[in-house]
VEXZAMAR-781380 format. One line per field, with one value per residue (C-alpha): x, y, z; residue number from 1. Coordinates in steps of 0.2 Angstrom, whole numbers, plus 5000, padded with zeros to 4 digits. Example, Ala and Ser with C-alpha at 12.3 -4.5 7.8 and 13.67 -1.06 7.14 Angstrom:
! VEXZAMAR-781380
px = (5062  5068) .
py = (4978  4995) .
pz = (5039  5036) .
seq = (1  2) .
***
This chain:
! VEXZAMAR-781380
px = (5235  5230  5226  5216  5205  5203  5197  5185  5177  5175  5167  5155  5150  5147  5136  5125  5131  5123  5134  5135  5144  5157  5160  5162  5173  5186  5192  5191  5201  5214  5216  5219  5232  5241  5242  5228  5220  5202  5203  5208  5194  5182  5189  5185  5167  5166  5171  5159  5144  5151  5151  5134  5125  5133  5126  5112  5104  5102  5085  5078  5080  5066  5054  5055  5054  5039  5030  5035  5028  5012  5009  5012  5000  4986  4976  4989  4995  4978  4974  4991  4988  4971  4977  4992  4982  4969  4983  4994  4982  4980  4998  5005  5013  5004  5001  5019  5024  5011  5020  5037  5030  5022  5036  5048  5037  5035  5053  5059  5048  5051  5069  5066  5063  5056  5042  5038  5038  5027  5015  5015  5020  5007  4994  5000  5005  4988  4982  4997  4993  4975  4979  4988  5006  5016  5020  5039  5038  5027  5039  5054  5046  5041  5057  5068  5057  5057  5073  5069  5065  5082  5088  5073  5071  5068  5077  5085  5101  5105  5104  5114  5127  5129  5131  5144  5153  5154  5161  5174  5178  5180  5193  5202  5203  5210  5224  5228  5221  5215  5197  5183  5166  5158  5143  5129  5111  5104  5117  5115  5096  5099  5113  5102  5087  5092  5100  5084  5073  5084  5081  5062  5063  5074  5063  5047  5053  5056  5039  5031  5040  5034  5016  5017  5025  5013  4998  4993  4976  4975  4960  4955  4959  4944  4942  4928  4941  4954  4944  4938  4955  4963  4950  4953  4972  4971  4979  4993  4998  5007  5019  5033  5031  5032  5048  5057  5051  5054  5072  5077  5069  5078  5062  5067  5083  5081  5078  5064  5057  5056  5047  5034  5032  5029  5016  5007  5006  5000  4986  4981  4980  4973  4961  4957  4956  4954  4964  4974  4968  4978  4976  4978  4988  5000  5009  5011  5018  5030  5036  5039  5047  5058  5065  5072  5079  5086  5096  5102  5108  5117  5126  5130  5138  5148  5154  5160  5171  5178  5181  5191  5201  5205  5210  5222  5230  5230  5221  5213  5231  5238  5224  5226  5245  5240  5228  5239  5250  5236  5225  5232  5218  5201  5190  5198  5195  5177  5174  5182  5172  5156  5160  5165  5149  5138  5145  5143  5125  5119  5129  5124  5109  5111  5113  5126  5136  5136  5143  5156  5162  5161  5175  5186  5182  5180  5199  5204  5190  5197  5214  5208  5199  5181  5169  5162  5145  5146  5153  5138  5126  5137  5138  5119  5115  5126  5118  5101  5105  5113  5096  5090  5107  5108  5112  5109  5101  5089  5074  5075  5071  5058  5049  5051  5042  5029  5024  5027  5038  5055  5070  5077  5062  5065  5083  5077  5063  5075  5089  5081  5078  5096  5103  5094  5099  5117  5117  5110  5124  5137  5129  5129  5147  5155  5144  5146  5138  5121  5124  5132  5122  5109  5123  5137) .
py = (5003  4994  5010  5017  5001  5000  5018  5015  5000  5011  5024  5012  5006  5023  5028  5013  5000  4983  4973  4958  4968  4974  4957  4950  4964  4961  4943  4948  4964  4955  4942  4956  4965  4948  4947  4934  4932  4932  4913  4913  4925  4913  4899  4910  4912  4893  4888  4900  4892  4874  4877  4886  4872  4858  4863  4850  4862  4877  4871  4873  4892  4896  4883  4890  4908  4905  4896  4911  4924  4914  4913  4932  4936  4925  4927  4916  4931  4936  4917  4916  4932  4926  4909  4915  4929  4916  4906  4919  4934  4930  4933  4950  4956  4942  4952  4957  4938  4935  4948  4939  4922  4928  4938  4924  4912  4923  4928  4910  4906  4922  4925  4943  4954  4968  4957  4953  4971  4977  4962  4957  4974  4983  4971  4971  4989  4997  4982  4984  5003  5000  4987  5001  4996  5012  5018  5017  4999  4994  5001  4994  4977  4976  4983  4971  4956  4958  4948  4936  4921  4920  4907  4895  4883  4885  4901  4906  4914  4897  4888  4901  4901  4882  4883  4896  4888  4871  4880  4888  4871  4863  4877  4875  4856  4859  4869  4854  4862  4849  4853  4848  4843  4855  4865  4856  4863  4850  4853  4872  4870  4860  4872  4888  4881  4883  4900  4906  4900  4909  4925  4923  4918  4933  4945  4937  4940  4958  4959  4952  4964  4978  4972  4971  4988  4997  4987  4981  4973  4955  4943  4928  4911  4904  4888  4896  4908  4895  4881  4892  4899  4882  4876  4892  4888  4869  4867  4879  4872  4856  4867  4869  4851  4845  4855  4853  4836  4830  4836  4832  4815  4810  4809  4823  4832  4851  4851  4838  4847  4863  4854  4847  4864  4873  4860  4860  4879  4880  4867  4874  4892  4890  4875  4874  4892  4899  4915  4915  4913  4901  4911  4929  4928  4913  4920  4937  4929  4918  4933  4943  4929  4924  4942  4939  4922  4928  4942  4929  4917  4930  4937  4919  4915  4930  4927  4910  4917  4930  4916  4906  4921  4926  4908  4907  4923  4917  4932  4924  4918  4935  4943  4929  4933  4952  4948  4936  4951  4959  4945  4931  4920  4913  4924  4940  4935  4931  4948  4957  4946  4951  4969  4967  4957  4969  4983  4972  4968  4986  4991  4976  4965  4947  4938  4949  4949  4930  4927  4941  4939  4920  4916  4928  4924  4905  4901  4913  4906  4888  4894  4900  4883  4890  4876  4881  4876  4887  4901  4900  4903  4918  4925  4924  4930  4945  4949  4947  4960  4971  4973  4984  4992  5011  5021  5012  4995  4991  4987  5004  5012  4999  5002  5021  5019  5007  5016  5033  5038  5047  5035  5044  5039  5021  5022  5026  5013  4999  5002  4991  4977  4978  4977  4961  4954  4958  4949  4934  4936  4935  4920  4911  4917  4911  4895  4885  4870  4880  4879  4862  4852  4846  4843  4834) .
pz = (4865  4881  4890  4876  4875  4894  4893  4879  4889  4904  4894  4886  4903  4909  4895  4898  4885  4889  4902  4891  4877  4889  4896  4878  4873  4887  4881  4863  4866  4877  4863  4850  4862  4864  4845  4843  4826  4821  4821  4840  4843  4835  4846  4862  4855  4851  4868  4876  4867  4870  4889  4888  4879  4888  4905  4909  4922  4910  4905  4922  4921  4908  4915  4933  4927  4917  4931  4943  4931  4928  4947  4949  4935  4942  4958  4967  4977  4984  4988  4998  5007  5012  5018  5028  5036  5041  5049  5057  5059  5078  5081  5086  5070  5061  5045  5044  5045  5031  5021  5024  5019  5004  4998  5001  4991  4976  4975  4976  4960  4950  4955  4953  4969  4958  4953  4971  4977  4963  4964  4982  4989  4980  4987  5005  5008  5010  5020  5032  5034  5037  5050  5060  5055  5053  5036  5039  5046  5031  5018  5026  5028  5010  5002  5012  5010  4991  4989  5004  4994  4984  4996  4993  4979  4965  4966  4949  4957  4966  4949  4940  4954  4952  4933  4934  4949  4939  4924  4935  4943  4926  4921  4938  4936  4918  4927  4938  4954  4967  4972  4984  4979  4967  4972  4962  4961  4973  4986  4985  4987  5003  5009  5007  5016  5034  5031  5022  5037  5049  5040  5041  5059  5064  5054  5061  5079  5075  5067  5083  5094  5083  5084  5103  5105  5092  5100  5082  5084  5080  5075  5083  5075  5067  5057  5047  5039  5037  5029  5014  5012  5011  4999  4988  4988  4987  4970  4973  4991  4984  4974  4987  4992  4974  4971  4987  4991  4974  4973  4991  4990  4974  4963  4952  4945  4946  4927  4928  4944  4933  4919  4931  4940  4923  4917  4934  4935  4917  4920  4937  4932  4915  4917  4936  4942  4925  4931  4914  4896  4886  4870  4878  4894  4892  4876  4884  4900  4890  4881  4897  4906  4892  4891  4908  4903  4887  4896  4909  4896  4885  4900  4906  4889  4888  4906  4902  4888  4901  4914  4901  4897  4916  4920  4906  4912  4930  4936  4951  4957  4955  4965  4978  4979  4982  4995  5005  5008  5019  5024  5034  5039  5033  5045  5040  5022  5025  5033  5018  5006  5014  5013  4994  4990  4999  4988  4972  4977  4978  4962  4951  4948  4955  4939  4932  4949  4949  4932  4933  4951  4955  4944  4952  4970  4969  4967  4981  4993  4990  4994  5011  5013  5012  5007  4989  4995  5010  4999  4988  5002  5008  4990  4988  5005  5002  4985  4993  5006  4993  4984  4999  5004  5002  4992  4976  4981  4967  4978  4985  4969  4964  4980  4978  4961  4967  4983  4976  4991  4991  4990  5005  5015  5010  5016  5034  5033  5028  5041  5055  5043  5036  5053  5057  5040  5043  5060  5050  5038  5051  5059  5042  5038  5054  5057  5041  5049  5047  5028  5027  5040  5027  5014  5023) .
seq = (1  2  3  4  5  6  7  8  9  10  11  12  13  14  15  16  17  18  19  20  21  22  23  24  25  26  27  28  29  30  31  32  33  34  35  36  37  38  39  40  41  42  43  44  45  46  47  48  49  50  51  52  53  54  55  56  57  58  59  60  61  62  63  64  65  66  67  68  69  70  71  72  73  74  75  76  77  78  79  80  81  82  83  84  85  86  87  88  89  90  91  92  93  94  95  96  97  98  99  100  101  102  103  104  105  106  107  108  109  110  111  112  113  114  115  116  117  118  119  120  121  122  123  124  125  126  127  128  129  130  131  132  133  134  135  136  137  138  139  140  141  142  143  144  145  146  147  148  149  150  151  152  153  154  155  156  157  158  159  160  161  162  163  164  165  166  167  168  169  170  171  172  173  174  175  176  177  178  179  180  181  182  183  184  185  186  187  188  189  190  191  192  193  194  195  196  197  198  199  200  201  202  203  204  205  206  207  208  209  210  211  212  213  214  215  216  217  218  219  220  221  222  223  224  225  226  227  228  229  230  231  232  233  234  235  236  237  238  239  240  241  242  243  244  245  246  247  248  249  250  251  252  253  254  255  256  257  258  259  260  261  262  263  264  265  266  267  268  269  270  271  272  273  274  275  276  277  278  279  280  281  282  283  284  285  286  287  288  289  290  291  292  293  294  295  296  297  298  299  300  301  302  303  304  305  306  307  308  309  310  311  312  313  314  315  316  317  318  319  320  321  322  323  324  325  326  327  328  329  330  331  332  333  334  335  336  337  338  339  340  341  342  343  344  345  346  347  348  349  350  351  352  353  354  355  356  357  358  359  360  361  362  363  364  365  366  367  368  369  370  371  372  373  374  375  376  377  378  379  380  381  382  383  384  385  386  387  388  389  390  391  392  393  394  395  396  397  398  399  400  401  402  403  404  405  406  407  408  409  410  411  412  413  414  415  416  417  418  419  420  421  422  423  424  425  426  427  428  429  430  431  432  433  434  435  436  437  438  439  440) .
***
């Protein structure tokens, strides 16, 4: 019977059954095979909703998602491009740096790299080509940068990782396992900041080198261009300061920061800039953004039930026992973890990967003395890179659709950027101080 149910679940996954149904079916099928009753299945479902609704950070997800979608639907991308171009256009590779910064900003707010590639990539690609950047470089830059902001507040994957990790910690504490400090949203925001800056710096250096080698023309710095651009973006510039400064300064919890951000964006885009109509655009944006939120919350709830089931069966401990046969130290474990997560990152979307994989690797990482906050940074960075990793990284196909180029061409275009990102990954992995300096 076990083999039959397993084969059925695999078949359902292969034919495209929604992931949340597969996740939910595993603990229910396991309960049935172990002789559980309908009442015990109801208890599993009840625990799932109890843990889901008791998470104080959960409310931040829909609020930040709405704010990000509203910014993407307004003329904020054009204003940000104009401003950053006026500030950095004098540098060799300045327009490429503009693309990096703009992509990072919008991915941080939307939490979805596909939105960034479609909105920002579609805006910047013709500009890059017109400014004499090669088509290959431009495609690689925009495809790789689509997920660049996932390490910056208020990134939804950071919030989601914290929620899943805290649930996992609760389960491990119930099992009597001694644990270090849990990776809260606040700590993860701080821990991801320097690694995120490192990625932008390394990609910026490569962009400058490309600009010099290709003799890309630059424009003189002129205050006459900067001042109007600053005035145009005046109401949107305080947003990063409001969020990062408010959370790091202790003024806001992440949930309150999300509420303030959503309200501020609504007022600015509807009543100040009037880019969006309160009666026509806002209901549509709310509907579109909540579709993403709904899918995240459904998967999250089902994953909590799966986590409870796996912990009860001591699955992480059994995996650890198997791995200890082949892996003898922390550094080899981290290397194997990176390889595994890169594969996961190009096969699954980041939200599904977090809720499915974190409960499996967290107990194992703790046994190898990997700090859970450092683990969160490694985890998110791997999945960020996985978005653009051939052969099936999601960003490759989104960029292929958006720019109307063969996906094979995107493979070749992203390789130099992937090499840089992988070097950054090794630095972040083996120098945990970079992640933990602002936290501890």
